[in-house]
PDB file of the backbone (N, CA, C, O) and the ligand in Angstrom, with CONECT records:
HET     ZN  A 101       1
ATOM      1  N   MET A   1      -0.076  18.447   1.105  1.00  0.00           N
ATOM      2  CA  MET A   1      -1.139  17.545   1.519  1.00  0.00           C
ATOM      3  C   MET A   1      -0.529  15.966   1.542  1.00  0.00           C
ATOM      4  O   MET A   1       0.079  15.501   0.578  1.00  0.00           O
ATOM      5  N   ASP A   2      -0.752  15.315   2.622  1.00  0.00           N
ATOM      6  CA  ASP A   2      -0.193  14.025   2.524  1.00  0.00           C
ATOM      7  C   ASP A   2      -0.805  13.042   1.756  1.00  0.00           C
ATOM      8  O   ASP A   2      -2.019  12.900   1.903  1.00  0.00           O
ATOM      9  N   GLU A   3      -0.165  12.280   0.907  1.00  0.00           N
ATOM     10  CA  GLU A   3      -0.736  11.227   0.139  1.00  0.00           C
ATOM     11  C   GLU A   3      -0.870  10.024   1.051  1.00  0.00           C
ATOM     12  O   GLU A   3      -0.064   9.669   1.911  1.00  0.00           O
ATOM     13  N   LEU A   4      -2.048   9.442   0.715  1.00  0.00           N
ATOM     14  CA  LEU A   4      -2.355   8.177   1.418  1.00  0.00           C
ATOM     15  C   LEU A   4      -2.212   7.042   0.616  1.00  0.00           C
ATOM     16  O   LEU A   4      -2.388   7.108  -0.601  1.00  0.00           O
ATOM     17  N   ILE A   5      -1.866   5.859   1.269  1.00  0.00           N
ATOM     18  CA  ILE A   5      -1.933   4.611   0.475  1.00  0.00           C
ATOM     19  C   ILE A   5      -3.367   4.044   0.547  1.00  0.00           C
ATOM     20  O   ILE A   5      -3.889   3.700   1.607  1.00  0.00           O
ATOM     21  N   LYS A   6      -3.903   3.980  -0.536  1.00  0.00           N
ATOM     22  CA  LYS A   6      -5.277   3.390  -0.583  1.00  0.00           C
ATOM     23  C   LYS A   6      -5.417   2.013  -1.277  1.00  0.00           C
ATOM     24  O   LYS A   6      -5.944   1.904  -2.385  1.00  0.00           O
ATOM     25  N   ILE A   7      -4.945   1.016  -0.610  1.00  0.00           N
ATOM     26  CA  ILE A   7      -4.936  -0.445  -0.880  1.00  0.00           C
ATOM     27  C   ILE A   7      -5.690  -1.062   0.243  1.00  0.00           C
ATOM     28  O   ILE A   7      -5.459  -0.859   1.435  1.00  0.00           O
ATOM     29  N   CYS A   8      -6.741  -1.941  -0.314  1.00  0.00           N
ATOM     30  CA  CYS A   8      -7.430  -2.688   0.592  1.00  0.00           C
ATOM     31  C   CYS A   8      -6.555  -3.661   1.605  1.00  0.00           C
ATOM     32  O   CYS A   8      -5.774  -4.484   1.128  1.00  0.00           O
ATOM     33  N   PRO A   9      -6.709  -3.538   2.828  1.00  0.00           N
ATOM     34  CA  PRO A   9      -5.723  -4.505   3.571  1.00  0.00           C
ATOM     35  C   PRO A   9      -6.372  -5.926   3.646  1.00  0.00           C
ATOM     36  O   PRO A   9      -5.697  -6.840   4.119  1.00  0.00           O
ATOM     37  N   ARG A  10      -7.603  -6.154   3.221  1.00  0.00           N
ATOM     38  CA  ARG A  10      -8.165  -7.402   3.100  1.00  0.00           C
ATOM     39  C   ARG A  10      -7.908  -8.156   1.719  1.00  0.00           C
ATOM     40  O   ARG A  10      -7.451  -9.294   1.609  1.00  0.00           O
ATOM     41  N   CYS A  11      -8.259  -7.374   0.774  1.00  0.00           N
ATOM     42  CA  CYS A  11      -8.144  -8.197  -0.585  1.00  0.00           C
ATOM     43  C   CYS A  11      -7.075  -7.657  -1.490  1.00  0.00           C
ATOM     44  O   CYS A  11      -6.766  -8.235  -2.532  1.00  0.00           O
ATOM     45  N   GLY A  12      -6.455  -6.423  -1.040  1.00  0.00           N
ATOM     46  CA  GLY A  12      -5.204  -5.949  -1.725  1.00  0.00           C
ATOM     47  C   GLY A  12      -5.545  -5.326  -2.884  1.00  0.00           C
ATOM     48  O   GLY A  12      -4.652  -5.222  -3.725  1.00  0.00           O
ATOM     49  N   ALA A  13      -6.887  -4.778  -3.193  1.00  0.00           N
ATOM     50  CA  ALA A  13      -7.241  -4.073  -4.425  1.00  0.00           C
ATOM     51  C   ALA A  13      -6.848  -2.661  -4.222  1.00  0.00           C
ATOM     52  O   ALA A  13      -6.909  -2.131  -3.113  1.00  0.00           O
ATOM     53  N   ALA A  14      -6.455  -2.064  -5.263  1.00  0.00           N
ATOM     54  CA  ALA A  14      -6.128  -0.717  -5.432  1.00  0.00           C
ATOM     55  C   ALA A  14      -7.065   0.043  -6.135  1.00  0.00           C
ATOM     56  O   ALA A  14      -7.032   1.269  -6.029  1.00  0.00           O
ATOM     57  N   GLU A  15      -7.912  -0.520  -6.852  1.00  0.00           N
ATOM     58  CA  GLU A  15      -9.114   0.005  -7.583  1.00  0.00           C
ATOM     59  C   GLU A  15     -10.225   0.196  -6.565  1.00  0.00           C
ATOM     60  O   GLU A  15     -10.298  -0.475  -5.536  1.00  0.00           O
ATOM     61  N   GLY A  16     -11.075   1.136  -6.903  1.00  0.00           N
ATOM     62  CA  GLY A  16     -12.383   1.211  -6.231  1.00  0.00           C
ATOM     63  C   GLY A  16     -12.393   1.345  -4.715  1.00  0.00           C
ATOM     64  O   GLY A  16     -13.225   0.927  -3.911  1.00  0.00           O
ATOM     65  N   GLN A  17     -11.202   2.067  -4.507  1.00  0.00           N
ATOM     66  CA  GLN A  17     -11.029   2.551  -3.067  1.00  0.00           C
ATOM     67  C   GLN A  17     -11.727   3.895  -2.760  1.00  0.00           C
ATOM     68  O   GLN A  17     -11.284   4.968  -3.171  1.00  0.00           O
ATOM     69  N   GLN A  18     -12.793   3.779  -2.046  1.00  0.00           N
ATOM     70  CA  GLN A  18     -13.523   5.188  -1.870  1.00  0.00           C
ATOM     71  C   GLN A  18     -13.208   6.024  -0.540  1.00  0.00           C
ATOM     72  O   GLN A  18     -13.039   5.421   0.520  1.00  0.00           O
ATOM     73  N   ASN A  19     -13.141   7.265  -0.600  1.00  0.00           N
ATOM     74  CA  ASN A  19     -13.080   8.036   0.483  1.00  0.00           C
ATOM     75  C   ASN A  19     -14.332   7.871   1.358  1.00  0.00           C
ATOM     76  O   ASN A  19     -15.434   7.931   0.813  1.00  0.00           O
ATOM     77  N   ARG A  20     -14.240   7.684   2.562  1.00  0.00           N
ATOM     78  CA  ARG A  20     -15.545   7.593   3.413  1.00  0.00           C
ATOM     79  C   ARG A  20     -15.501   8.699   4.473  1.00  0.00           C
ATOM     80  O   ARG A  20     -15.961   8.505   5.598  1.00  0.00           O
ATOM     81  N   GLY A  21     -14.998   9.746   4.141  1.00  0.00           N
ATOM     82  CA  GLY A  21     -14.912  10.815   5.310  1.00  0.00           C
ATOM     83  C   GLY A  21     -13.832  10.668   6.293  1.00  0.00           C
ATOM     84  O   GLY A  21     -12.798  10.063   6.010  1.00  0.00           O
ATOM     85  N   ARG A  22     -14.042  11.208   7.446  1.00  0.00           N
ATOM     86  CA  ARG A  22     -12.959  11.015   8.475  1.00  0.00           C
ATOM     87  C   ARG A  22     -13.544  10.398   9.712  1.00  0.00           C
ATOM     88  O   ARG A  22     -14.725  10.454  10.057  1.00  0.00           O
ATOM     89  N   ASN A  23     -12.515   9.781  10.353  1.00  0.00           N
ATOM     90  CA  ASN A  23     -12.806   9.087  11.531  1.00  0.00           C
ATOM     91  C   ASN A  23     -12.864  10.322  12.729  1.00  0.00           C
ATOM     92  O   ASN A  23     -12.490  11.475  12.515  1.00  0.00           O
ATOM     93  N   ARG A  24     -13.365   9.871  13.911  1.00  0.00           N
ATOM     94  CA  ARG A  24     -13.578  10.742  14.997  1.00  0.00           C
ATOM     95  C   ARG A  24     -12.106  11.430  15.244  1.00  0.00           C
ATOM     96  O   ARG A  24     -12.038  12.632  15.501  1.00  0.00           O
ATOM     97  N   SER A  25     -11.119  10.740  15.169  1.00  0.00           N
ATOM     98  CA  SER A  25      -9.649  11.182  15.367  1.00  0.00           C
ATOM     99  C   SER A  25      -9.204  12.016  14.173  1.00  0.00           C
ATOM    100  O   SER A  25      -8.068  12.491  14.165  1.00  0.00           O
ATOM    101  N   GLY A  26     -10.095  12.224  13.112  1.00  0.00           N
ATOM    102  CA  GLY A  26      -9.486  13.099  12.248  1.00  0.00           C
ATOM    103  C   GLY A  26      -8.549  12.427  10.985  1.00  0.00           C
ATOM    104  O   GLY A  26      -7.988  13.107  10.126  1.00  0.00           O
ATOM    105  N   THR A  27      -8.518  11.269  11.050  1.00  0.00           N
ATOM    106  CA  THR A  27      -7.833  10.422  10.055  1.00  0.00           C
ATOM    107  C   THR A  27      -8.830  10.099   8.914  1.00  0.00           C
ATOM    108  O   THR A  27     -10.038  10.021   9.136  1.00  0.00           O
ATOM    109  N   GLN A  28      -8.352   9.935   7.824  1.00  0.00           N
ATOM    110  CA  GLN A  28      -9.042   9.597   6.467  1.00  0.00           C
ATOM    111  C   GLN A  28      -9.689   8.133   6.740  1.00  0.00           C
ATOM    112  O   GLN A  28      -9.043   7.306   7.385  1.00  0.00           O
ATOM    113  N   ALA A  29     -10.898   7.851   6.267  1.00  0.00           N
ATOM    114  CA  ALA A  29     -11.302   6.633   6.362  1.00  0.00           C
ATOM    115  C   ALA A  29     -11.660   6.203   4.819  1.00  0.00           C
ATOM    116  O   ALA A  29     -12.139   6.955   3.970  1.00  0.00           O
ATOM    117  N   CYS A  30     -11.345   4.934   4.666  1.00  0.00           N
ATOM    118  CA  CYS A  30     -11.698   4.497   3.226  1.00  0.00           C
ATOM    119  C   CYS A  30     -12.440   3.144   3.262  1.00  0.00           C
ATOM    120  O   CYS A  30     -12.384   2.369   4.218  1.00  0.00           O
ATOM    121  N   LYS A  31     -13.151   2.933   2.110  1.00  0.00           N
ATOM    122  CA  LYS A  31     -13.893   1.859   1.994  1.00  0.00           C
ATOM    123  C   LYS A  31     -13.495   1.016   0.607  1.00  0.00           C
ATOM    124  O   LYS A  31     -13.297   1.630  -0.442  1.00  0.00           O
ATOM    125  N   CYS A  32     -13.402  -0.304   0.677  1.00  0.00           N
ATOM    126  CA  CYS A  32     -13.023  -1.004  -0.626  1.00  0.00           C
ATOM    127  C   CYS A  32     -14.409  -1.364  -1.203  1.00  0.00           C
ATOM    128  O   CYS A  32     -15.274  -2.010  -0.612  1.00  0.00           O
ATOM    129  N   ALA A  33     -14.481  -0.893  -2.340  1.00  0.00           N
ATOM    130  CA  ALA A  33     -15.697  -1.260  -3.261  1.00  0.00           C
ATOM    131  C   ALA A  33     -15.732  -2.785  -3.623  1.00  0.00           C
ATOM    132  O   ALA A  33     -16.771  -3.339  -3.984  1.00  0.00           O
ATOM    133  N   ILE A  34     -14.589  -3.394  -3.509  1.00  0.00           N
ATOM    134  CA  ILE A  34     -14.424  -4.834  -4.009  1.00  0.00           C
ATOM    135  C   ILE A  34     -15.098  -5.807  -2.909  1.00  0.00           C
ATOM    136  O   ILE A  34     -15.997  -6.603  -3.183  1.00  0.00           O
ATOM    137  N   CYS A  35     -14.588  -5.647  -1.744  1.00  0.00           N
ATOM    138  CA  CYS A  35     -15.048  -6.485  -0.599  1.00  0.00           C
ATOM    139  C   CYS A  35     -15.709  -5.783   0.483  1.00  0.00           C
ATOM    140  O   CYS A  35     -16.090  -6.454   1.443  1.00  0.00           O
ATOM    141  N   GLY A  36     -15.905  -4.494   0.469  1.00  0.00           N
ATOM    142  CA  GLY A  36     -16.601  -3.810   1.495  1.00  0.00           C
ATOM    143  C   GLY A  36     -15.908  -3.448   2.737  1.00  0.00           C
ATOM    144  O   GLY A  36     -16.474  -2.895   3.680  1.00  0.00           O
ATOM    145  N   ARG A  37     -14.685  -3.770   2.715  1.00  0.00           N
ATOM    146  CA  ARG A  37     -13.830  -3.570   3.924  1.00  0.00           C
ATOM    147  C   ARG A  37     -13.603  -2.051   4.212  1.00  0.00           C
ATOM    148  O   ARG A  37     -13.367  -1.251   3.306  1.00  0.00           O
ATOM    149  N   ARG A  38     -13.684  -1.728   5.437  1.00  0.00           N
ATOM    150  CA  ARG A  38     -13.527  -0.223   5.788  1.00  0.00           C
ATOM    151  C   ARG A  38     -12.182  -0.219   6.557  1.00  0.00           C
ATOM    152  O   ARG A  38     -11.857  -1.084   7.371  1.00  0.00           O
ATOM    153  N   TYR A  39     -11.487   0.785   6.226  1.00  0.00           N
ATOM    154  CA  TYR A  39     -10.076   0.713   6.794  1.00  0.00           C
ATOM    155  C   TYR A  39      -9.505   2.270   6.826  1.00  0.00           C
ATOM    156  O   TYR A  39     -10.040   3.172   6.181  1.00  0.00           O
ATOM    157  N   THR A  40      -8.468   2.436   7.578  1.00  0.00           N
ATOM    158  CA  THR A  40      -7.753   3.653   7.537  1.00  0.00           C
ATOM    159  C   THR A  40      -6.444   3.577   6.597  1.00  0.00           C
ATOM    160  O   THR A  40      -5.546   2.762   6.808  1.00  0.00           O
ATOM    161  N   PRO A  41      -6.427   4.404   5.657  1.00  0.00           N
ATOM    162  CA  PRO A  41      -5.270   4.289   4.831  1.00  0.00           C
ATOM    163  C   PRO A  41      -3.981   4.876   5.532  1.00  0.00           C
ATOM    164  O   PRO A  41      -4.072   5.809   6.330  1.00  0.00           O
ATOM    165  N   GLU A  42      -2.929   4.364   5.240  1.00  0.00           N
ATOM    166  CA  GLU A  42      -1.595   4.798   5.801  1.00  0.00           C
ATOM    167  C   GLU A  42      -0.950   5.979   5.019  1.00  0.00           C
ATOM    168  O   GLU A  42      -0.999   6.065   3.792  1.00  0.00           O
ATOM    169  N   PRO A  43      -0.423   6.761   5.726  1.00  0.00           N
ATOM    170  CA  PRO A  43       0.279   7.894   5.056  1.00  0.00           C
ATOM    171  C   PRO A  43       1.485   7.318   4.090  1.00  0.00           C
ATOM    172  O   PRO A  43       2.264   6.450   4.482  1.00  0.00           O
ATOM    173  N   MET A  44       1.536   7.867   2.878  1.00  0.00           N
ATOM    174  CA  MET A  44       2.631   7.354   2.121  1.00  0.00           C
ATOM    175  C   MET A  44       3.920   7.490   2.658  1.00  0.00           C
ATOM    176  O   MET A  44       4.187   8.582   3.159  1.00  0.00           O
ATOM    177  N   ALA A  45       4.816   6.568   2.659  1.00  0.00           N
ATOM    178  CA  ALA A  45       6.013   6.524   3.395  1.00  0.00           C
ATOM    179  C   ALA A  45       7.070   7.231   2.661  1.00  0.00           C
ATOM    180  O   ALA A  45       7.851   6.526   2.021  1.00  0.00           O
ATOM    181  N   HIS A  46       7.223   8.468   2.645  1.00  0.00           N
ATOM    182  CA  HIS A  46       8.294   9.309   2.099  1.00  0.00           C
ATOM    183  C   HIS A  46       9.570   8.912   2.660  1.00  0.00           C
ATOM    184  O   HIS A  46      10.632   8.979   2.042  1.00  0.00           O
ATOM    185  N   ALA A  47       9.414   8.433   4.030  1.00  0.00           N
ATOM    186  CA  ALA A  47      10.863   8.423   4.742  1.00  0.00           C
ATOM    187  C   ALA A  47      11.447   7.194   4.355  1.00  0.00           C
ATOM    188  O   ALA A  47      12.568   7.020   4.832  1.00  0.00           O
ATOM    189  N   TYR A  48      11.040   6.346   3.675  1.00  0.00           N
ATOM    190  CA  TYR A  48      11.841   5.043   3.342  1.00  0.00           C
ATOM    191  C   TYR A  48      12.950   5.365   2.196  1.00  0.00           C
ATOM    192  O   TYR A  48      12.633   6.140   1.294  1.00  0.00           O
ATOM    193  N   ALA A  49      13.936   4.920   2.214  1.00  0.00           N
ATOM    194  CA  ALA A  49      15.043   5.098   1.309  1.00  0.00           C
ATOM    195  C   ALA A  49      14.780   4.313   0.117  1.00  0.00           C
ATOM    196  O   ALA A  49      14.131   3.269   0.187  1.00  0.00           O
ATOM    197  N   ASP A  50      15.252   4.763  -0.982  1.00  0.00           N
ATOM    198  CA  ASP A  50      15.225   3.982  -2.249  1.00  0.00           C
ATOM    199  C   ASP A  50      15.737   2.587  -2.168  1.00  0.00           C
ATOM    200  O   ASP A  50      15.213   1.664  -2.792  1.00  0.00           O
ATOM    201  N   GLU A  51      16.737   2.453  -1.415  1.00  0.00           N
ATOM    202  CA  GLU A  51      17.389   1.178  -1.169  1.00  0.00           C
ATOM    203  C   GLU A  51      16.278   0.178  -0.659  1.00  0.00           C
ATOM    204  O   GLU A  51      16.116  -0.920  -1.191  1.00  0.00           O
ATOM    205  N   VAL A  52      15.571   0.599   0.336  1.00  0.00           N
ATOM    206  CA  VAL A  52      14.636  -0.206   0.956  1.00  0.00           C
ATOM    207  C   VAL A  52      13.563  -0.594  -0.062  1.00  0.00           C
ATOM    208  O   VAL A  52      13.091  -1.730  -0.121  1.00  0.00           O
ATOM    209  N   ARG A  53      13.212   0.398  -0.842  1.00  0.00           N
ATOM    210  CA  ARG A  53      12.079   0.220  -1.806  1.00  0.00           C
ATOM    211  C   ARG A  53      12.588  -0.785  -2.830  1.00  0.00           C
ATOM    212  O   ARG A  53      11.888  -1.682  -3.301  1.00  0.00           O
ATOM    213  N   GLN A  54      13.913  -0.555  -3.149  1.00  0.00           N
ATOM    214  CA  GLN A  54      14.368  -1.490  -4.270  1.00  0.00           C
ATOM    215  C   GLN A  54      14.546  -2.865  -3.715  1.00  0.00           C
ATOM    216  O   GLN A  54      14.314  -3.856  -4.408  1.00  0.00           O
ATOM    217  N   SER A  55      14.963  -2.947  -2.451  1.00  0.00           N
ATOM    218  CA  SER A  55      14.992  -4.420  -2.004  1.00  0.00           C
ATOM    219  C   SER A  55      13.682  -5.160  -1.921  1.00  0.00           C
ATOM    220  O   SER A  55      13.565  -6.372  -2.101  1.00  0.00           O
ATOM    221  N   ALA A  56      12.723  -4.334  -1.635  1.00  0.00           N
ATOM    222  CA  ALA A  56      11.288  -4.769  -1.489  1.00  0.00           C
ATOM    223  C   ALA A  56      10.846  -5.277  -2.848  1.00  0.00           C
ATOM    224  O   ALA A  56      10.187  -6.312  -2.952  1.00  0.00           O
ATOM    225  N   ILE A  57      11.240  -4.492  -3.960  1.00  0.00           N
ATOM    226  CA  ILE A  57      10.900  -5.009  -5.184  1.00  0.00           C
ATOM    227  C   ILE A  57      11.547  -6.136  -5.723  1.00  0.00           C
ATOM    228  O   ILE A  57      10.977  -6.926  -6.476  1.00  0.00           O
ATOM    229  N   GLU A  58      12.943  -6.257  -5.296  1.00  0.00           N
ATOM    230  CA  GLU A  58      13.738  -7.423  -5.724  1.00  0.00           C
ATOM    231  C   GLU A  58      13.142  -8.735  -5.026  1.00  0.00           C
ATOM    232  O   GLU A  58      12.924  -9.764  -5.666  1.00  0.00           O
ATOM    233  N   MET A  59      12.924  -8.617  -3.793  1.00  0.00           N
ATOM    234  CA  MET A  59      12.198  -9.778  -3.048  1.00  0.00           C
ATOM    235  C   MET A  59      11.021 -10.155  -3.770  1.00  0.00           C
ATOM    236  O   MET A  59      10.774 -11.345  -3.963  1.00  0.00           O
ATOM    237  N   PHE A  60      10.216  -9.169  -4.219  1.00  0.00           N
ATOM    238  CA  PHE A  60       8.896  -9.596  -4.746  1.00  0.00           C
ATOM    239  C   PHE A  60       9.167 -10.244  -6.147  1.00  0.00           C
ATOM    240  O   PHE A  60       8.394 -11.134  -6.500  1.00  0.00           O
ATOM    241  N   CYS A  61      10.207  -9.875  -6.989  1.00  0.00           N
ATOM    242  CA  CYS A  61      10.589 -10.370  -8.224  1.00  0.00           C
ATOM    243  C   CYS A  61      11.088 -11.744  -7.901  1.00  0.00           C
ATOM    244  O   CYS A  61      10.993 -12.653  -8.726  1.00  0.00           O
ATOM    245  N   ALA A  62      11.636 -11.919  -6.681  1.00  0.00           N
ATOM    246  CA  ALA A  62      12.275 -13.365  -6.509  1.00  0.00           C
ATOM    247  C   ALA A  62      11.035 -14.221  -5.954  1.00  0.00           C
ATOM    248  O   ALA A  62      11.248 -15.393  -5.645  1.00  0.00           O
ATOM    249  N   GLY A  63       9.993 -13.783  -5.843  1.00  0.00           N
ATOM    250  CA  GLY A  63       8.871 -14.646  -5.450  1.00  0.00           C
ATOM    251  C   GLY A  63       8.280 -14.535  -4.026  1.00  0.00           C
ATOM    252  O   GLY A  63       7.399 -15.310  -3.652  1.00  0.00           O
ATOM    253  N   ALA A  64       8.804 -13.510  -3.201  1.00  0.00           N
ATOM    254  CA  ALA A  64       8.257 -13.256  -2.019  1.00  0.00           C
ATOM    255  C   ALA A  64       6.917 -12.689  -1.835  1.00  0.00           C
ATOM    256  O   ALA A  64       6.650 -11.769  -2.608  1.00  0.00           O
ATOM    257  N   SER A  65       5.995 -13.030  -0.973  1.00  0.00           N
ATOM    258  CA  SER A  65       4.771 -12.401  -0.837  1.00  0.00           C
ATOM    259  C   SER A  65       4.843 -10.861  -0.286  1.00  0.00           C
ATOM    260  O   SER A  65       5.788 -10.504   0.418  1.00  0.00           O
ATOM    261  N   GLY A  66       3.832 -10.015  -0.635  1.00  0.00           N
ATOM    262  CA  GLY A  66       3.911  -8.728   0.079  1.00  0.00           C
ATOM    263  C   GLY A  66       4.039  -8.732   1.548  1.00  0.00           C
ATOM    264  O   GLY A  66       4.770  -7.956   2.164  1.00  0.00           O
ATOM    265  N   ARG A  67       3.217  -9.739   2.140  1.00  0.00           N
ATOM    266  CA  ARG A  67       3.146 -10.038   3.482  1.00  0.00           C
ATOM    267  C   ARG A  67       4.554 -10.227   4.139  1.00  0.00           C
ATOM    268  O   ARG A  67       4.913  -9.645   5.163  1.00  0.00           O
ATOM    269  N   LYS A  68       5.339 -11.156   3.388  1.00  0.00           N
ATOM    270  CA  LYS A  68       6.625 -11.678   3.898  1.00  0.00           C
ATOM    271  C   LYS A  68       7.572 -10.372   3.741  1.00  0.00           C
ATOM    272  O   LYS A  68       8.303 -10.013   4.664  1.00  0.00           O
ATOM    273  N   ILE A  69       7.510  -9.738   2.590  1.00  0.00           N
ATOM    274  CA  ILE A  69       8.447  -8.514   2.431  1.00  0.00           C
ATOM    275  C   ILE A  69       8.152  -7.411   3.505  1.00  0.00           C
ATOM    276  O   ILE A  69       9.061  -6.718   3.961  1.00  0.00           O
ATOM    277  N   GLY A  70       6.860  -7.279   3.884  1.00  0.00           N
ATOM    278  CA  GLY A  70       6.482  -6.261   4.955  1.00  0.00           C
ATOM    279  C   GLY A  70       7.140  -6.582   6.215  1.00  0.00           C
ATOM    280  O   GLY A  70       7.631  -5.722   6.946  1.00  0.00           O
ATOM    281  N   ARG A  71       7.144  -8.052   6.499  1.00  0.00           N
ATOM    282  CA  ARG A  71       7.586  -8.551   7.688  1.00  0.00           C
ATOM    283  C   ARG A  71       9.211  -8.229   7.742  1.00  0.00           C
ATOM    284  O   ARG A  71       9.706  -7.640   8.703  1.00  0.00           O
ATOM    285  N   VAL A  72       9.857  -8.605   6.792  1.00  0.00           N
ATOM    286  CA  VAL A  72      11.249  -8.503   6.678  1.00  0.00           C
ATOM    287  C   VAL A  72      11.844  -7.108   6.826  1.00  0.00           C
ATOM    288  O   VAL A  72      12.822  -6.824   7.517  1.00  0.00           O
ATOM    289  N   LEU A  73      11.023  -6.169   5.982  1.00  0.00           N
ATOM    290  CA  LEU A  73      11.349  -4.775   6.046  1.00  0.00           C
ATOM    291  C   LEU A  73      10.718  -3.902   7.212  1.00  0.00           C
ATOM    292  O   LEU A  73      10.926  -2.700   7.377  1.00  0.00           O
ATOM    293  N   ASN A  74       9.938  -4.687   7.964  1.00  0.00           N
ATOM    294  CA  ASN A  74       9.119  -3.936   9.024  1.00  0.00           C
ATOM    295  C   ASN A  74       8.344  -2.784   8.454  1.00  0.00           C
ATOM    296  O   ASN A  74       8.530  -1.630   8.841  1.00  0.00           O
ATOM    297  N   MET A  75       7.584  -3.070   7.648  1.00  0.00           N
ATOM    298  CA  MET A  75       6.630  -2.121   7.205  1.00  0.00           C
ATOM    299  C   MET A  75       5.350  -2.842   6.679  1.00  0.00           C
ATOM    300  O   MET A  75       5.338  -4.055   6.475  1.00  0.00           O
ATOM    301  N   SER A  76       4.206  -1.980   6.458  1.00  0.00           N
ATOM    302  CA  SER A  76       2.913  -2.610   6.207  1.00  0.00           C
ATOM    303  C   SER A  76       2.951  -3.245   4.670  1.00  0.00           C
ATOM    304  O   SER A  76       3.489  -2.695   3.709  1.00  0.00           O
ATOM    305  N   LYS A  77       2.442  -4.188   4.654  1.00  0.00           N
ATOM    306  CA  LYS A  77       2.248  -4.855   3.332  1.00  0.00           C
ATOM    307  C   LYS A  77       1.525  -4.037   2.329  1.00  0.00           C
ATOM    308  O   LYS A  77       1.775  -4.240   1.140  1.00  0.00           O
ATOM    309  N   ALA A  78       0.708  -3.189   2.648  1.00  0.00           N
ATOM    310  CA  ALA A  78      -0.074  -2.077   1.812  1.00  0.00           C
ATOM    311  C   ALA A  78       1.018  -1.376   1.243  1.00  0.00           C
ATOM    312  O   ALA A  78       0.976  -1.119   0.039  1.00  0.00           O
ATOM    313  N   ASN A  79       1.940  -1.044   1.895  1.00  0.00           N
ATOM    314  CA  ASN A  79       3.014  -0.067   1.474  1.00  0.00           C
ATOM    315  C   ASN A  79       3.822  -0.798   0.389  1.00  0.00           C
ATOM    316  O   ASN A  79       4.079  -0.215  -0.664  1.00  0.00           O
ATOM    317  N   VAL A  80       4.268  -2.174   0.637  1.00  0.00           N
ATOM    318  CA  VAL A  80       4.869  -2.897  -0.321  1.00  0.00           C
ATOM    319  C   VAL A  80       4.128  -3.147  -1.666  1.00  0.00           C
ATOM    320  O   VAL A  80       4.693  -3.123  -2.759  1.00  0.00           O
ATOM    321  N   TYR A  81       2.851  -3.381  -1.479  1.00  0.00           N
ATOM    322  CA  TYR A  81       2.039  -3.517  -2.717  1.00  0.00           C
ATOM    323  C   TYR A  81       1.825  -2.266  -3.554  1.00  0.00           C
ATOM    324  O   TYR A  81       1.623  -2.183  -4.765  1.00  0.00           O
ATOM    325  N   ASN A  82       1.916  -1.305  -2.629  1.00  0.00           N
ATOM    326  CA  ASN A  82       1.843   0.127  -3.362  1.00  0.00           C
ATOM    327  C   ASN A  82       3.167   0.304  -4.371  1.00  0.00           C
ATOM    328  O   ASN A  82       3.102   0.694  -5.537  1.00  0.00           O
ATOM    329  N   TRP A  83       4.337  -0.061  -3.678  1.00  0.00           N
ATOM    330  CA  TRP A  83       5.451   0.214  -4.447  1.00  0.00           C
ATOM    331  C   TRP A  83       5.476  -0.705  -5.728  1.00  0.00           C
ATOM    332  O   TRP A  83       5.657  -0.223  -6.846  1.00  0.00           O
ATOM    333  N   ILE A  84       5.296  -1.976  -5.523  1.00  0.00           N
ATOM    334  CA  ILE A  84       5.194  -2.992  -6.520  1.00  0.00           C
ATOM    335  C   ILE A  84       4.178  -2.514  -7.830  1.00  0.00           C
ATOM    336  O   ILE A  84       4.429  -2.616  -9.031  1.00  0.00           O
ATOM    337  N   LYS A  85       3.063  -2.011  -7.235  1.00  0.00           N
ATOM    338  CA  LYS A  85       2.054  -1.674  -8.177  1.00  0.00           C
ATOM    339  C   LYS A  85       2.650  -0.315  -9.056  1.00  0.00           C
ATOM    340  O   LYS A  85       2.578  -0.174 -10.277  1.00  0.00           O
ATOM    341  N   LYS A  86       3.124   0.430  -8.284  1.00  0.00           N
ATOM    342  CA  LYS A  86       3.752   1.688  -8.951  1.00  0.00           C
ATOM    343  C   LYS A  86       4.904   1.465 -10.035  1.00  0.00           C
ATOM    344  O   LYS A  86       5.046   2.066 -11.100  1.00  0.00           O
ATOM    345  N   THR A  87       5.707   0.426  -9.482  1.00  0.00           N
ATOM    346  CA  THR A  87       6.900   0.073 -10.271  1.00  0.00           C
ATOM    347  C   THR A  87       6.449  -0.663 -11.586  1.00  0.00           C
ATOM    348  O   THR A  87       6.961  -0.323 -12.653  1.00  0.00           O
ATOM    349  N   SER A  88       5.494  -1.672 -11.539  1.00  0.00           N
ATOM    350  CA  SER A  88       5.111  -2.406 -12.498  1.00  0.00           C
ATOM    351  C   SER A  88       4.429  -1.243 -13.567  1.00  0.00           C
ATOM    352  O   SER A  88       4.707  -1.310 -14.764  1.00  0.00           O
ATOM    353  N   ARG A  89       3.725  -0.420 -13.163  1.00  0.00           N
ATOM    354  CA  ARG A  89       3.207   0.589 -13.930  1.00  0.00           C
ATOM    355  C   ARG A  89       4.167   1.473 -14.652  1.00  0.00           C
ATOM    356  O   ARG A  89       3.999   1.898 -15.795  1.00  0.00           O
ATOM    357  N   ASP A  90       5.140   1.697 -13.917  1.00  0.00           N
ATOM    358  CA  ASP A  90       6.277   2.618 -14.491  1.00  0.00           C
ATOM    359  C   ASP A  90       7.014   1.899 -15.571  1.00  0.00           C
ATOM    360  O   ASP A  90       7.470   2.525 -16.527  1.00  0.00           O
ATOM    361  N   SER A  91       7.148   0.604 -15.453  1.00  0.00           N
ATOM    362  CA  SER A  91       7.946  -0.195 -16.420  1.00  0.00           C
ATOM    363  C   SER A  91       7.058  -0.515 -17.482  1.00  0.00           C
ATOM    364  O   SER A  91       7.677  -0.911 -18.470  1.00  0.00           O
ATOM    365  N   GLU A  92       5.816  -0.483 -17.630  1.00  0.00           N
ATOM    366  CA  GLU A  92       4.977  -0.646 -18.756  1.00  0.00           C
ATOM    367  C   GLU A  92       5.129   0.389 -19.696  1.00  0.00           C
ATOM    368  O   GLU A  92       4.873   0.109 -20.867  1.00  0.00           O
ATOM    369  N   LYS A  93       5.535   1.655 -19.386  1.00  0.00           N
ATOM    370  CA  LYS A  93       5.578   2.636 -20.300  1.00  0.00           C
ATOM    371  C   LYS A  93       6.712   2.565 -21.351  1.00  0.00           C
ATOM    372  O   LYS A  93       6.807   3.434 -22.217  1.00  0.00           O
TER     373      LYS A  93
HETATM  374 ZN    ZN A 101     -11.029  -5.118  -0.401  1.00  0.00          ZN2+
END
C-alpha cells in the first residue's frame, strides 16, 4: 500500500489530518482539522535519493523555507516538510 503525505498544503499542519474518502478519480482525499482545507495528499516519494533528502534538510537547517527548498529541488513543499518533521522526530530519540 502506498504511503501518502498528509500535511495540510495551507497551514502545514501534520496533526489532525483526516481521511475523507476518495475522489471520483479514486485518489485519497484528506481534510485538515486545523484550518478545514480539503486536499489530495501526495504519494510518499520513495523515488527521491537520500542525497536529495539530505540537501533539503541541510537547506532547512541553514534557514531556507520549505517553499524555497521545494522550488530548488523541484518537489512539493509538503514533501519537504514531511522529511523535516520525520528527521527532527528521529533526532529527538
Ligand atoms: Zn490546514
